[in-house]
Backbone bond lengths (Angstrom), bond angles and torsions (degrees), N, CA, C in turn:
res aa  C-N    CA-C-N  psi(-1)  N-CA   C-N-CA  omega(-1)  CA-C   N-CA-C  phi
1 M - - - 1.466 - - 1.537 106.88 -
2 R 1.327 115.46 140.48 1.457 120.19 177.07 1.524 110.73 -64.83
3 L 1.293 115.68 149.90 1.468 122.40 179.70 1.476 112.74 -58.94
4 D 1.343 119.11 -46.33 1.497 121.18 -179.08 1.499 109.22 -61.55
5 K 1.335 118.31 -41.48 1.505 119.39 -179.69 1.526 110.31 -67.97
6 Y 1.340 117.59 -39.47 1.437 119.37 178.89 1.518 112.47 -60.75
7 L 1.341 117.01 -42.60 1.450 122.19 177.15 1.516 111.75 -59.32
8 K 1.330 117.36 -38.04 1.442 121.95 178.11 1.525 112.19 -71.42
9 V 1.336 118.36 -50.69 1.434 122.47 -177.77 1.557 111.33 -63.03
10 A 1.357 117.23 -39.09 1.441 118.98 178.63 1.534 114.45 -81.59
11 R 1.334 114.93 4.71 1.454 122.64 179.95 1.528 114.07 59.91
12 L 1.330 116.84 31.23 1.431 121.53 175.50 1.517 111.73 -84.86
13 D 1.335 117.37 -19.79 1.435 123.67 170.38 1.494 107.44 -142.16
14 Q 1.291 116.93 143.24 1.480 120.94 -168.25 1.529 113.83 -75.73
15 A 1.343 119.49 -32.63 1.456 119.36 -176.12 1.541 110.08 -132.32
16 P 1.328 117.25 142.25 1.479 118.23 -176.67 1.502 111.62 -61.11
17 H 1.315 120.54 -39.46 1.468 120.18 -179.64 1.533 112.34 -62.16
18 R 1.367 116.63 -33.39 1.466 120.64 178.64 1.526 109.64 -70.46
19 A 1.330 116.30 -36.91 1.492 121.55 179.28 1.522 107.60 -65.45
20 N 1.302 115.24 -43.30 1.484 121.38 178.71 1.515 111.82 -61.88
21 D 1.322 116.80 -44.85 1.462 123.05 178.10 1.529 111.11 -64.28
22 A 1.336 118.33 -40.18 1.455 123.44 178.60 1.531 111.24 -61.22
23 C 1.340 115.63 -37.95 1.456 120.79 177.20 1.542 110.40 -68.91
24 D 1.312 115.06 -41.88 1.457 120.60 -176.91 1.508 113.54 -62.97
25 V 1.344 116.06 -34.78 1.485 117.70 -179.65 1.539 113.35 -95.11
26 G 1.296 117.02 8.20 1.467 120.65 173.84 1.512 116.77 82.40
27 R 1.338 117.08 21.33 1.448 120.53 178.94 1.546 113.40 -87.29
28 V 1.344 116.05 -3.04 1.445 120.77 178.93 1.524 109.38 -121.53
29 T 1.315 114.92 130.11 1.477 119.76 175.91 1.544 107.19 -124.93
30 V 1.310 115.76 150.96 1.462 123.52 175.95 1.522 107.82 -126.11
31 N 1.313 116.08 120.19 1.460 122.75 -177.83 1.525 111.92 55.67
32 G 1.348 115.50 36.14 1.475 121.80 175.67 1.513 115.15 86.27
33 K 1.341 118.58 1.42 1.446 120.16 -177.80 1.556 108.82 -120.55
34 P 1.342 115.84 141.20 1.485 117.96 175.69 1.538 109.32 -54.70
35 A 1.358 114.36 138.75 1.461 119.29 -176.54 1.525 110.34 -123.35
36 K 1.348 114.27 142.63 1.440 118.78 173.87 1.560 110.34 -85.29
37 A 1.290 117.30 163.15 1.448 121.42 179.32 1.519 113.13 -59.37
38 S 1.312 116.31 -26.98 1.467 121.66 -177.54 1.517 114.27 -83.46
39 Y 1.355 117.74 -1.97 1.445 119.62 179.16 1.493 111.82 -58.50
40 Q 1.355 116.83 135.81 1.449 121.92 -179.55 1.512 109.70 -85.16
41 V 1.284 118.92 112.11 1.479 124.03 -177.13 1.500 109.39 -72.56
42 K 1.378 117.16 138.08 1.439 123.64 -179.56 1.542 107.80 -126.26
43 L 1.344 116.54 155.98 1.445 119.80 179.49 1.487 108.89 -60.46
44 G 1.312 119.79 141.07 1.441 122.98 -179.76 1.535 115.45 89.42
45 D 1.315 118.32 -11.82 1.482 121.83 175.16 1.503 109.47 -59.61
46 V 1.319 117.52 143.62 1.444 124.70 171.03 1.498 110.18 -106.14
47 I 1.293 114.23 115.28 1.495 120.44 -174.77 1.567 104.41 -106.70
48 E 1.354 113.55 133.10 1.485 119.84 177.28 1.543 106.57 -122.60
49 I 1.334 113.41 127.01 1.465 120.32 -178.60 1.464 111.68 -123.08
50 A 1.333 117.73 127.60 1.478 121.21 -177.94 1.554 107.88 -95.53
51 F 1.321 117.11 121.31 1.450 123.02 176.51 1.559 106.40 -113.44
52 G 1.318 118.94 83.57 1.434 121.96 -178.86 1.540 108.96 65.25
53 Q 1.311 117.92 -118.47 1.474 122.66 -179.99 1.539 111.84 -81.66
54 R 1.320 116.93 -17.60 1.432 119.07 -174.93 1.558 110.39 -101.18
55 T 1.310 115.14 142.32 1.475 121.04 178.54 1.498 108.81 -124.42
56 M 1.350 116.64 134.66 1.441 121.99 -179.59 1.537 107.72 -114.63
57 R 1.331 115.61 132.25 1.484 121.23 174.92 1.526 108.09 -116.86
58 V 1.330 115.59 128.96 1.458 119.77 179.04 1.519 110.08 -135.65
59 E 1.335 114.47 149.99 1.489 120.16 174.28 1.502 108.27 -103.77
60 V 1.306 121.42 135.11 1.429 126.46 -179.01 1.535 107.57 -74.18
61 L 1.316 117.46 119.61 1.448 123.60 175.89 1.510 114.98 -104.72
62 N 1.331 116.20 -25.31 1.455 120.87 -174.97 1.523 109.09 -155.40
63 I 1.320 115.57 144.89 1.442 119.61 177.96 1.507 107.11 -121.75
64 A 1.292 119.73 122.26 1.469 122.21 -179.79 1.543 109.79 -138.28
65 E 1.273 118.81 141.11 1.464 123.29 -178.92 1.550 111.15 -65.60
66 H 1.297 116.29 -32.30 1.436 122.65 -179.11 1.542 108.89 -140.29
67 A 1.344 114.28 142.33 1.479 118.03 177.83 1.547 107.52 -147.57
68 L 1.349 115.84 137.70 1.432 119.66 172.60 1.453 109.39 -71.97
69 K 1.332 118.58 158.82 1.441 122.15 -178.32 1.545 110.67 -53.93
70 A 1.326 117.43 -41.67 1.453 122.30 -177.35 1.538 111.88 -68.47
71 D 1.327 118.06 -26.11 1.490 122.52 -178.45 1.513 112.00 -93.06
72 A 1.300 120.40 -15.90 1.440 124.55 -174.55 1.508 113.29 -58.41
73 A 1.353 117.74 -40.16 1.422 121.31 -179.54 1.518 115.59 -63.46
74 A 1.345 116.24 -21.62 1.461 121.61 178.09 1.517 112.34 -78.22
75 M 1.289 117.11 -5.72 1.474 121.15 178.85 1.529 113.19 -79.12
76 Y 1.349 116.77 -17.67 1.449 119.94 -177.52 1.525 110.93 -148.73
77 K 1.331 114.99 162.66 1.432 121.04 175.68 1.507 107.31 -122.52
78 E 1.349 115.93 126.34 1.468 121.97 -178.96 1.511 108.51 -72.35
79 L 1.325 116.11 133.63 1.475 122.68 -178.04 1.535 108.71 -108.11
80 P 1.343 116.70 151.09 1.487 118.95 178.07 1.532 111.71 -69.48
């Protein structure tokens, strides 16, 4: 699954175009390296997203094409 779609399905970013833009400007890294929106997400990847002053780090636990809002949080584990 593409990184921008994963961010949307897992509810880590609210809109696909914003996820795409975040990747384009370098606010998203995967395993410590800047990632493009087309990066293919794999289980165990560590995604880091910069939201202004706040940075969120998550580990990919599950990849699903569709997820209900209640199930989206089970797709990743937030890291310190």
